[in-house]
N, C-alpha and C positions, 0 to 999 in steps of 0.2 A: 691540738685537736682539730681546730678549724681547718688547718691545712689538709689533714686527712679527709675530712668531710667533703671539702671542695674537690680534691683530687678524685676520690672514689665516686662522687656525684657526677663529675664530668665523664669519667670512664663509663659509668652506668648509662648516662645520656647517650654516649656514642654507640653503645652496644644495644641498648633496649629502649631508647627514646625516653619520653617523660616517665613511664613506670620505672625504667632503669635508673633515672635520675634519683627518684625517691629511695629505691633499694640501695643504690650505691652510696647515697648520703647516709643512710642508716648504718650501712656496714662501716663506713669511715668513722662515724660517731662511736660505734661499738669498739672498733679497734683502738681508737684514741683513748677511750676510757680504760681499756685493758692495759695499754701501754703506760698511761699515767699512774695506774695503781702499782704496776711493777716498778716504775722509776721511784715512786714514793717509798715502796718497801725497801728497795736497794739503798735509798738515801737514809732511811731510818736505821738500817743495819750498820751503815758506815758511821753514823752519828753515835750509835750505841757503842760501837767498837772504839771510837775516838775517846769517848768518856771513860770507858773501862781502862783504856791504856793510860789516860791521865792519872787515874787513881791507883792503878797497879804500880806504875813507875814512881808515883809519889810515895807509896808504901815502901818501896825498895830504897828510895833516897833517904827517907826518914829513919830507916833501919841501918843506914850506912855507918853511923857512929856507935852501933851496938844496942841502941834503945830508941824507942819512940817516946818523945816527951809529951806532957800534957798540952803544951803550946802547939805542937805539931798535930796532935789529935784534934785540938780545937780548930785549927785551920781547916782540916778536912771536914769537920762538922759544919763549920761556917760556910764552906763551899757548897755542901749539900743544901744548906738553907738558901744561900744566894742563888743557886740554880733551881731552887724549888723542887728538889728531888723528893718524891714521896713514894711510899709503898714499895713495889717491886724495883723501881729505879733506884731508890735509896739503898735497898738491900743489895742490889748488884754492885753499886758503887762501894759500899762497905766491904763486900766480898772481894772486890778487885783490890782494894787497899790491903786487905789481909793477905791476899795471894801474893802481892808484891813483897810482903815482909817475909815470906817463907824462904827457907834456905835453898830450895830447889827452883826458885823463880828464875826464868831465863830472860834476863834483862835485855841481852843483845837481840833476841828474837822479837821481843816486844818493841824495841826501838826500830828494828827493821820494818815492822808493820806500820809504825807511825811515819817512818821515812817514805814508804810507798804512798801513804795516804796524803802526805803534805808536800810531796816532791815538787809540784808546780804551784804551791800555795805557801810561800815563805811566811806570810803573816800568820797563818794557822799554826805554823811551826813555832813562831815567836810567842803566840798565846800559850801554846803547850809549855814552853820553857818558862814563861812568866809565872804560870801557876806552880810549877815545880820549885822555882826559886823562892817564891813567897812561902811555901810550905817548910823548906829546910831552914829558912832564916827566921822562923816563927819564934824560936827560943832566944833570939838575939845573939847566938853564937854559931859560927860556921866552922866545924871541925875540918881538919885536913882531908879526912876520908870523905866528908860530904862534898868538899870542893872538887876532889878528884872524880867522884861519882857524877857530879853535875857536869863537868867537862866531858866525861865519857858519854853522858846522855846527849849533850849538845852535838858531839861529833856523830853519835849514833843515829840521830834524826836528820843528818845531812847538812849541818851548818858549815858555812865556809870558814876559812881561817880568820877572816875579818870578824865574823859573827862570834867565833870562839873567843877572840881577843876581847871583844866587847863584853862578853859574859864573864871572862876572867876579871876584867876591871870592875864589873858590878859585884862580883864575889869578894874582891879585895876590899871594896868600900863597905860591904855589909859585914865582913869579918872584922874590920876595924871599928865596927859599931859607930860609924860616923854620926855626929850630931847635926849634920846638915848646915855647916857654916855657909855664908853667902858664896865664898869662893868655891867650896866643894859642890854646893848646889848648882852653881853655874857650870862647872865642869860636867856634872851629871846631865844638865840640860842639853849641852852640846852633844853629849853621847846619845841621849834619847833621840835627837834629830839626826844623828849620824853625820854631823858636819864638824869641821875643825873650827877652832876658836878664831882663826883669821879668815874664815869664810865671809864673803860679802853679804850685805843685807839681803840682796836679791837671791843669793843661793840659800840663805837661811829660810827665807819665805818660801822658796820653791820646795825645799825639803819638807817644810811644815805642811804645805798644801798636799804634797804627794803622800805623806804619811797619814794625814787625816782622811784622804780619799781611800787609801788602801785599807785602813782600819775601821772604816765606817761599819757599824754593826749590821746594816742591811746588806752591804756588799759581802761581808764575811758569811752571813747566813746563806746567801746565794751560792757561796763556795763550799758549803757543807758544815759550817760551824753550828753545833746544836743550839736551838733556841734558848735552852736553859743556860747557855753561856753568854747571853746577850749583855748581862751586866759586867762580865769580865771584859768584853770588847769595849763597852762604854767607859770602863775604867782606863783602858789603854788610850782612848781618844782624849780623856781628861788629862792624863799624864803628858801627852804630846802637846796639848794646848797650854798646860802649865809651863812646860819647858820653853815653848816659844815665847810666852809672856815674860818669863824670867830673862831670857836673852834680850828681848827688845827693850825691857826696862834697863838692863845693865848697859845697853848701848845708847840709851837716851833717845 
């Protein structure tokens, strides 16, 4: 806004002298306010669309095995609470969840929309997938149909083959209902950081710092993550920090 005020003030000064300076500055302020309102409205629509896509795809995934369990419904309600969704927002989220459960729900079209929104924001895409995985794993069992649907979702939102392979590994671990032994937990930690077990200490630290920077809640908010999902983003940074701590302890 300040830029517009200065530019229009200088134009006004050049055209009309001191009175033009005031008129131009006022015009720049008015245009800046108008532009800011439009940008905020567009941002709000994008955030609302992202949230609705999260819950509609979640409903579809939870329905993949033919029924929605109490655990899966509980995860949805827990997310509503975690995101502090109230009133109309909560009603829209529930409606989106039910829309995803319908037989005529167009999953591919919804995923294409998410793909467009997160095309240049891979961390946003990962947050989206993290929420989906937590929902379908809520009952402690991952059916083949849910695994197939989850991989379809991953590819539909534009994941690379490497990302798909990582998600497959996560699904296999959840399907086996891993109790998190030290060896398994350490393997998961390397996967969280996206480095191999023979990576140098310097490379592990570099990956950790990069992920912490990319996943910082403020940075994600600047890229369009709804404020209501801040706690989800904070949980991601906690997972990254825990993974790094686990690796450094194992390495002594």
